[in-house]
N, C-alpha and C positions, 0 to 999 in steps of 0.2 A: 463547605468550610475549607480554607486553605491549611494544611498542615504542614507543608514545607515547600518553599521555593528558593532555587538558588540558580544563575546563571548569567550569563553574558558572551558576548561574541567572543572573547579572550580568555574566558574560563575555562580551565582544566579539572574536571572532576575526577580523582582517582577510585580505585577498587576500595579503599579504605574508607573514604569519606562517602561512598556510596551507601556502605556495609552501616556505617555510623548513623546516617541520615535514617535508614529505614528503621534501625532498631529503635531510634531516638521516637520516632513517629508512632511504632505499635505499641511503645510503652506509654505515648499520650493516649493513643485510642484505647488501650485497656485490654482486659485480659479476654481472650476468644476461647471459646471451645471447638468450634469446627469451621476451617478456612478453606476457601476455594481459591486458585490461582488461574488466573486468564491471560497467559502470555501469548505472544505472537507465535507462528511454526517457523521451519527454519529457512524460509524465504526473506525474513526480517532478524537474521542472525546477527547482522551488525548494529542492531538496536539497542544491545546489551540487555536485553530483558532477560535473556537466559542465565547471565550473572546474577540479575537482581532476582530472578526465581530461585536459584540456590540459596540466596542470603534469606528470603522467605522462609525456605525450608530449614535452613540452620536456626532461627529464631522460633519459627513456632512447631518445629519438630513432628510429632505424632498429630498434632492438632491441624495441621495441613494435610486432610485426608484425600483431597484430589486435585490434579493440575489436567486442565482442560484446554489445549493450543486452541486460540482464535483461528480455526482453519479457515471460515468461509466455506468457498467451493473448490479449495485445494486438495490434495492430495494429505493423507494421514502421514504422521512423522514415520519415519523408519527408526529402528533400534541404534543404527550408528548415528543418526542426527541427533536423535534424543541425548545420546552420550556426550556428543561434541557442544549441544548448546546447552545441555542442564547436566554437567558431571555431578556426580553424586547423588543426583535424586532418583530414587528406587523406581524402576520402570512400572512396577503394579499402581503406582498412582496417577498414571496418566491416562486419560479418557480422550476417546475418539468422538469429534462432534460429526454426526450425521446430518448434513444441512437439508436432508429430504424426511426424515423422520422423527429425529430427536428431540421435539419442538414443542414450546408452549406459547399459545398466541395470547399476550397480554392486553391487546386492544388494536383498534384501528385509528390512524391518521385520517380524518375526513377527506372526502376528496376536494372539498372546496378549497380546503388550506392548501393542500398540494397544488391543485389548481392556481390559487393567488402566489404562491412562493415561486413559481416557475414561471412566472407571467404569461400563463396560458399554454406553455408548451406541451403539459400532460394534464389527463385529468382523471384521475384515479386515487382510490383510498389507497392507504399504505399499511400493511400488517406490522404492528411491533412484535415481533416474534424472538425467542431467546432458546436456548438448550433448555430443556426441560429440568437439568440439573440446577440450574440456577434457583429454580422456583422450588422443586421438590426436595433439596437435598439437605435440607435443613442448617445452613449456613447461617452464622452470624457476622462473617466477614468475607466479602469477594473482593479479591484484587486484581484489578484488570491494570496489565502491566505492557506497555511498548514505547514507542517512540513517535513523536509528533514531527511529521516532515510533510512537504507538498504532495498532493494527491490528486489523481486524475478524477475520481467520482465524487468527492466530499469537499475537496479545496485542501483542507489540512487533515492528515491521517489520525487516526486514534481518538481518544476521549469515548463516547458513546459509540462509534463506530464499531468499535472492538467487541461492544456488546451486541448491538442489533444487527450487524453484518459478519463478524467473527462468528459468533455463535448463533447467528440467524438462520432462517430458513430460505427455500428458494425462490418463494414470492417476492418477500422483502427484498432479498439481496437482488434480485433481477430487476425490481421496478426502481429500487434506489440507483442502481448503475445507468438505467435508461433515463431516469430523471436527470442525472448530471450531464450524460452525453446530448440529450437532446436540448437541456438549457446552453450547452456551450462549454466545452471545456475550459477556453481562453477567458472565459467569464469566471472560472472558479477557481483554477490552479492557484495556489498560494494564499487563499483567503480562508479566514476561519469561518465568517459568516457567509453562506450559501444557501440556496434553495434544499439540498440535502441535508446539509447540517441544521437546517431549521426545523425538519420533518424529524430528524432524530432528536434533536431538543425537545420537541411537542412530544413524543414518545416518552422521553425520559421524565419530563415534568408532570404528563398525565397519567403515566401507565407503570412506571418502574421506580416509583420513590419507596416502597417497602422492599426494594433489593438491597441490602447492606454492602453497596460497592465504594470504593476506594480507588483512585486512578492514580497510577504509579508510571508517570511518563519522563522521558529524555527527551534531549534535543542532541543530535549527533554531528560532530562538524571534523575538519582535519586540521590538524595546526601545521606549522610550517615546513615540516618535513613529511608532510602528507600522510601521518599517521593518523588513525580516525580516534576520537577523544570525547569525552562527554562534554557537552559546553552547558548543559542545565540538565537539573532535575526537579520536577513539580509533581508534587503530592498533595491530594483532596478528593473531594467527591461532589464537586460542582463544576459549571461552565467557566469560573475564573480561573482554576488551576489550568484548564486547557488554553484559555486566550492567553495566559502568560507564555506558555511553552510554544504557542503558535505565533506569538509576535517573536520571540527569539529565533524560532526556526526560519521565519521569514529572512531575518537578517544573516544567519548562519547557512542555510541552506539554498538560498535564493541567489544566482549571480544574473545582473542585470549588466546587457552589453552594450557598447557605444555602437556597434556595427552586426549587420546581419552574417551569419556564418555561411560560408560557400561550401565548405565540407567539413562534417563531423563524423569523427570515427569512435564508436562507445564498443567497449568490453563488456562482455557479459560472463560472470563469474560461472563457469560449468556446475559448480555445486549447489548453485542458487538458482541458475535460469535453465530450465530444461523445457520450455513451452515459449511461444509467444505470447501467452495469456499474459505471463510474467515479464519476457523480454521485449514487449512492445513499451516498457517504460523507456527504452531508449529512443522511442517515437514521440510519447507524448508529453515526455518532460524536456524534449529539445524543440518542439514543432514552433515553439514562438521565436526561437532564435535563428531559425534556418531561412535564408533568403529564399525568394522564388527562383525554381529553376536549381538551387541548390542540391546537394546529395547527403544524405546521411549512410554511412556504411557500418554494420552491425557485424561485431567480431562475436560468433556464438557457439564456442567448442561443443557446450552442453545440450545445444537445442535436438531434442528429439521428436516433439510433437508439438501441436497447435495449442489444445486445449488441456487444462488441468483436469478435463474430467470428459471422458468419451463419448458422451451426448455432444457438449459443446465443441469438443474438436471434429466432430461429424458436420455440425454446423459451419464453422469456420471453413473447413474444406469444401464443404457445399456452394457458399455463396462468395467467400473472399473477403479481402478489404478494400471496401468501395467508399465512395464520398458518402456524406452525412445524408443529403436527399435521396440518395439510392437507399440507403439503408432505411430510410422511415417508409419509402415505397415497397420495399421489400417485406418490411413488417406489415404494412397495411394488408399484402397481398398475399402472405405466407403464413400459415397457422403454426408452422415449427418454430418459426423467430418470434410471431407473435405471443407465444407460449414460453420463450425463454428469453426475457428482454436482457438478461444480462449477457446474452451471446450476441445480442443485437447492438448493445452498447459496446461492447468490445471491438466490434468490426469498425465502428465510429471511432475508439480509441487508437487503433492500428494503423489509422487511414492518414495521409498526408494532404487528403481532399485534391489530389491534383497538382499540389502546389511545387511539391520536391520530390527527389527520387529515393525511394525506399531500397536499400541493398542489403541482403541478409546473407552471411558466410555462415552456414550452419555445419556442425559437426556429425549429425546424424540423418539430417532429412536431405533428400535428393533436389537436385535443380528442378526438376518436373513438379514436385510438391511445392518448392518454394514459389515458382512462377504461377502454379496452379490457384495462387490467392491472392495473386497481382502484386507480390515483391518481385526485386529484380535478385538476380542469383550471381555470386562469384565464389571460387574455390577458397575454402577456409585456409589452407596451407600457402595457398597463393597470396593472400591477403595478410596473413600473419606476418610473411616475409616483408611484405612492403610496409605494415605498420606494425611493427613490434611491440607489444605491449610492456615489455621490459625495458625498452628504450625511449618510450613516448613520457611525458608529464602531463598532468592534468591541464588543460588549456591551450594556448596556442604553441604549436609546434611547425617549425620549417623543416621539410624534409631534404634530403639530399639532392633531388632535383629541383629544388627550390619552391615546391609546392607547399601552402600553408594549409595546416588542419586545425581543427580543435579536438582535442582528444579529451574522453570522459572514461575514466576508469571502472566507474558504477553509477549508473543514471538513476538509482533508487535512493542514492543521497542527497540529490538536488533537485533543483528546476533553474532553467536557463531561458532567459528572453531578451529580445531586441527592446530597447527600450521603447520605439515607436509602435512595436507590436504588442507590448503588454497593455490590456485594457484595464482601467482603473476606474 
């Protein structure tokens, strides 16, 4: 059922309208006794999910008994991050998702189905796992809150990904990531109907109908002044709600270019991007736009590690970012990668496939560390002087020496492609 749908490429939905929309929907849904909120973590700060969650708390008050950030494999939120993203919500309502232990397996998507939708690229069953709180918590309303935006693993983020990956387990996360990577990111990004989404939808339709989930989904864009605004709000409990949001996101967040880009400079906000696990959005969100032998320069003042998890960090350091055929061969020959397909998928996500140069300018990692994973290195201070984010505009910029660059202030908000590179 679709409870609310509003949005367009030029729409601006302000805070008061967001609040009124939520309250109207909650009144339509009817009285509830126990509510669980599933917002994203701080890495999706700009989704406006934090603000929406505060409205949920304002409406339901003591009936909102639990807030479970959909961490996936990310670090737990700090108190400082909670205060900034969810102002006014008591800390004692927040729960931490343990993706290795706090799990309930609802069922298995059969390997025959996974093989069929992946065109034979992978052949394994897929566990539909969620945090056990969703099943055992006695909730009569579960609110999944987040942003629909192009995504490297599933094509378009959110909807049931927030459930089965955001509150899922290591096996399901690993296998879904690897499915998307093996199938091919460039055939996935920006699409609502992908092999990974088909697997998640199978799980929703066959194993999760008993969960009282309602999805609250935003589409975020930039106005003419470069300010982030809400372009769309969609609330419902089925695929239609997600599809409407995905269609709008494709118009708002996808920039199709007339020519390939020779040099792309991406800035990673230090409060959001502390690892290449997240920072490689700069790679895969631009890979379809960069010309052969071009260069991607990543300004990463907060970069301090490779993985968001110590075990994955170790694997990235061990194998480095190499081409897809090399990763597939490494998976075949090494049990540590075979047993952590999420890490293997990430190595593919962070590769240019040898097609263009990736130069990282980290705040806290050394030259030796950066080069050990097969990236190029440049000094951050030097590159910040040359490409000052405070002086650059999103899009094409001509530097004082005549060099033309394409600047992106936040890779998490979009997807860029050269028309001839986008596979449709």
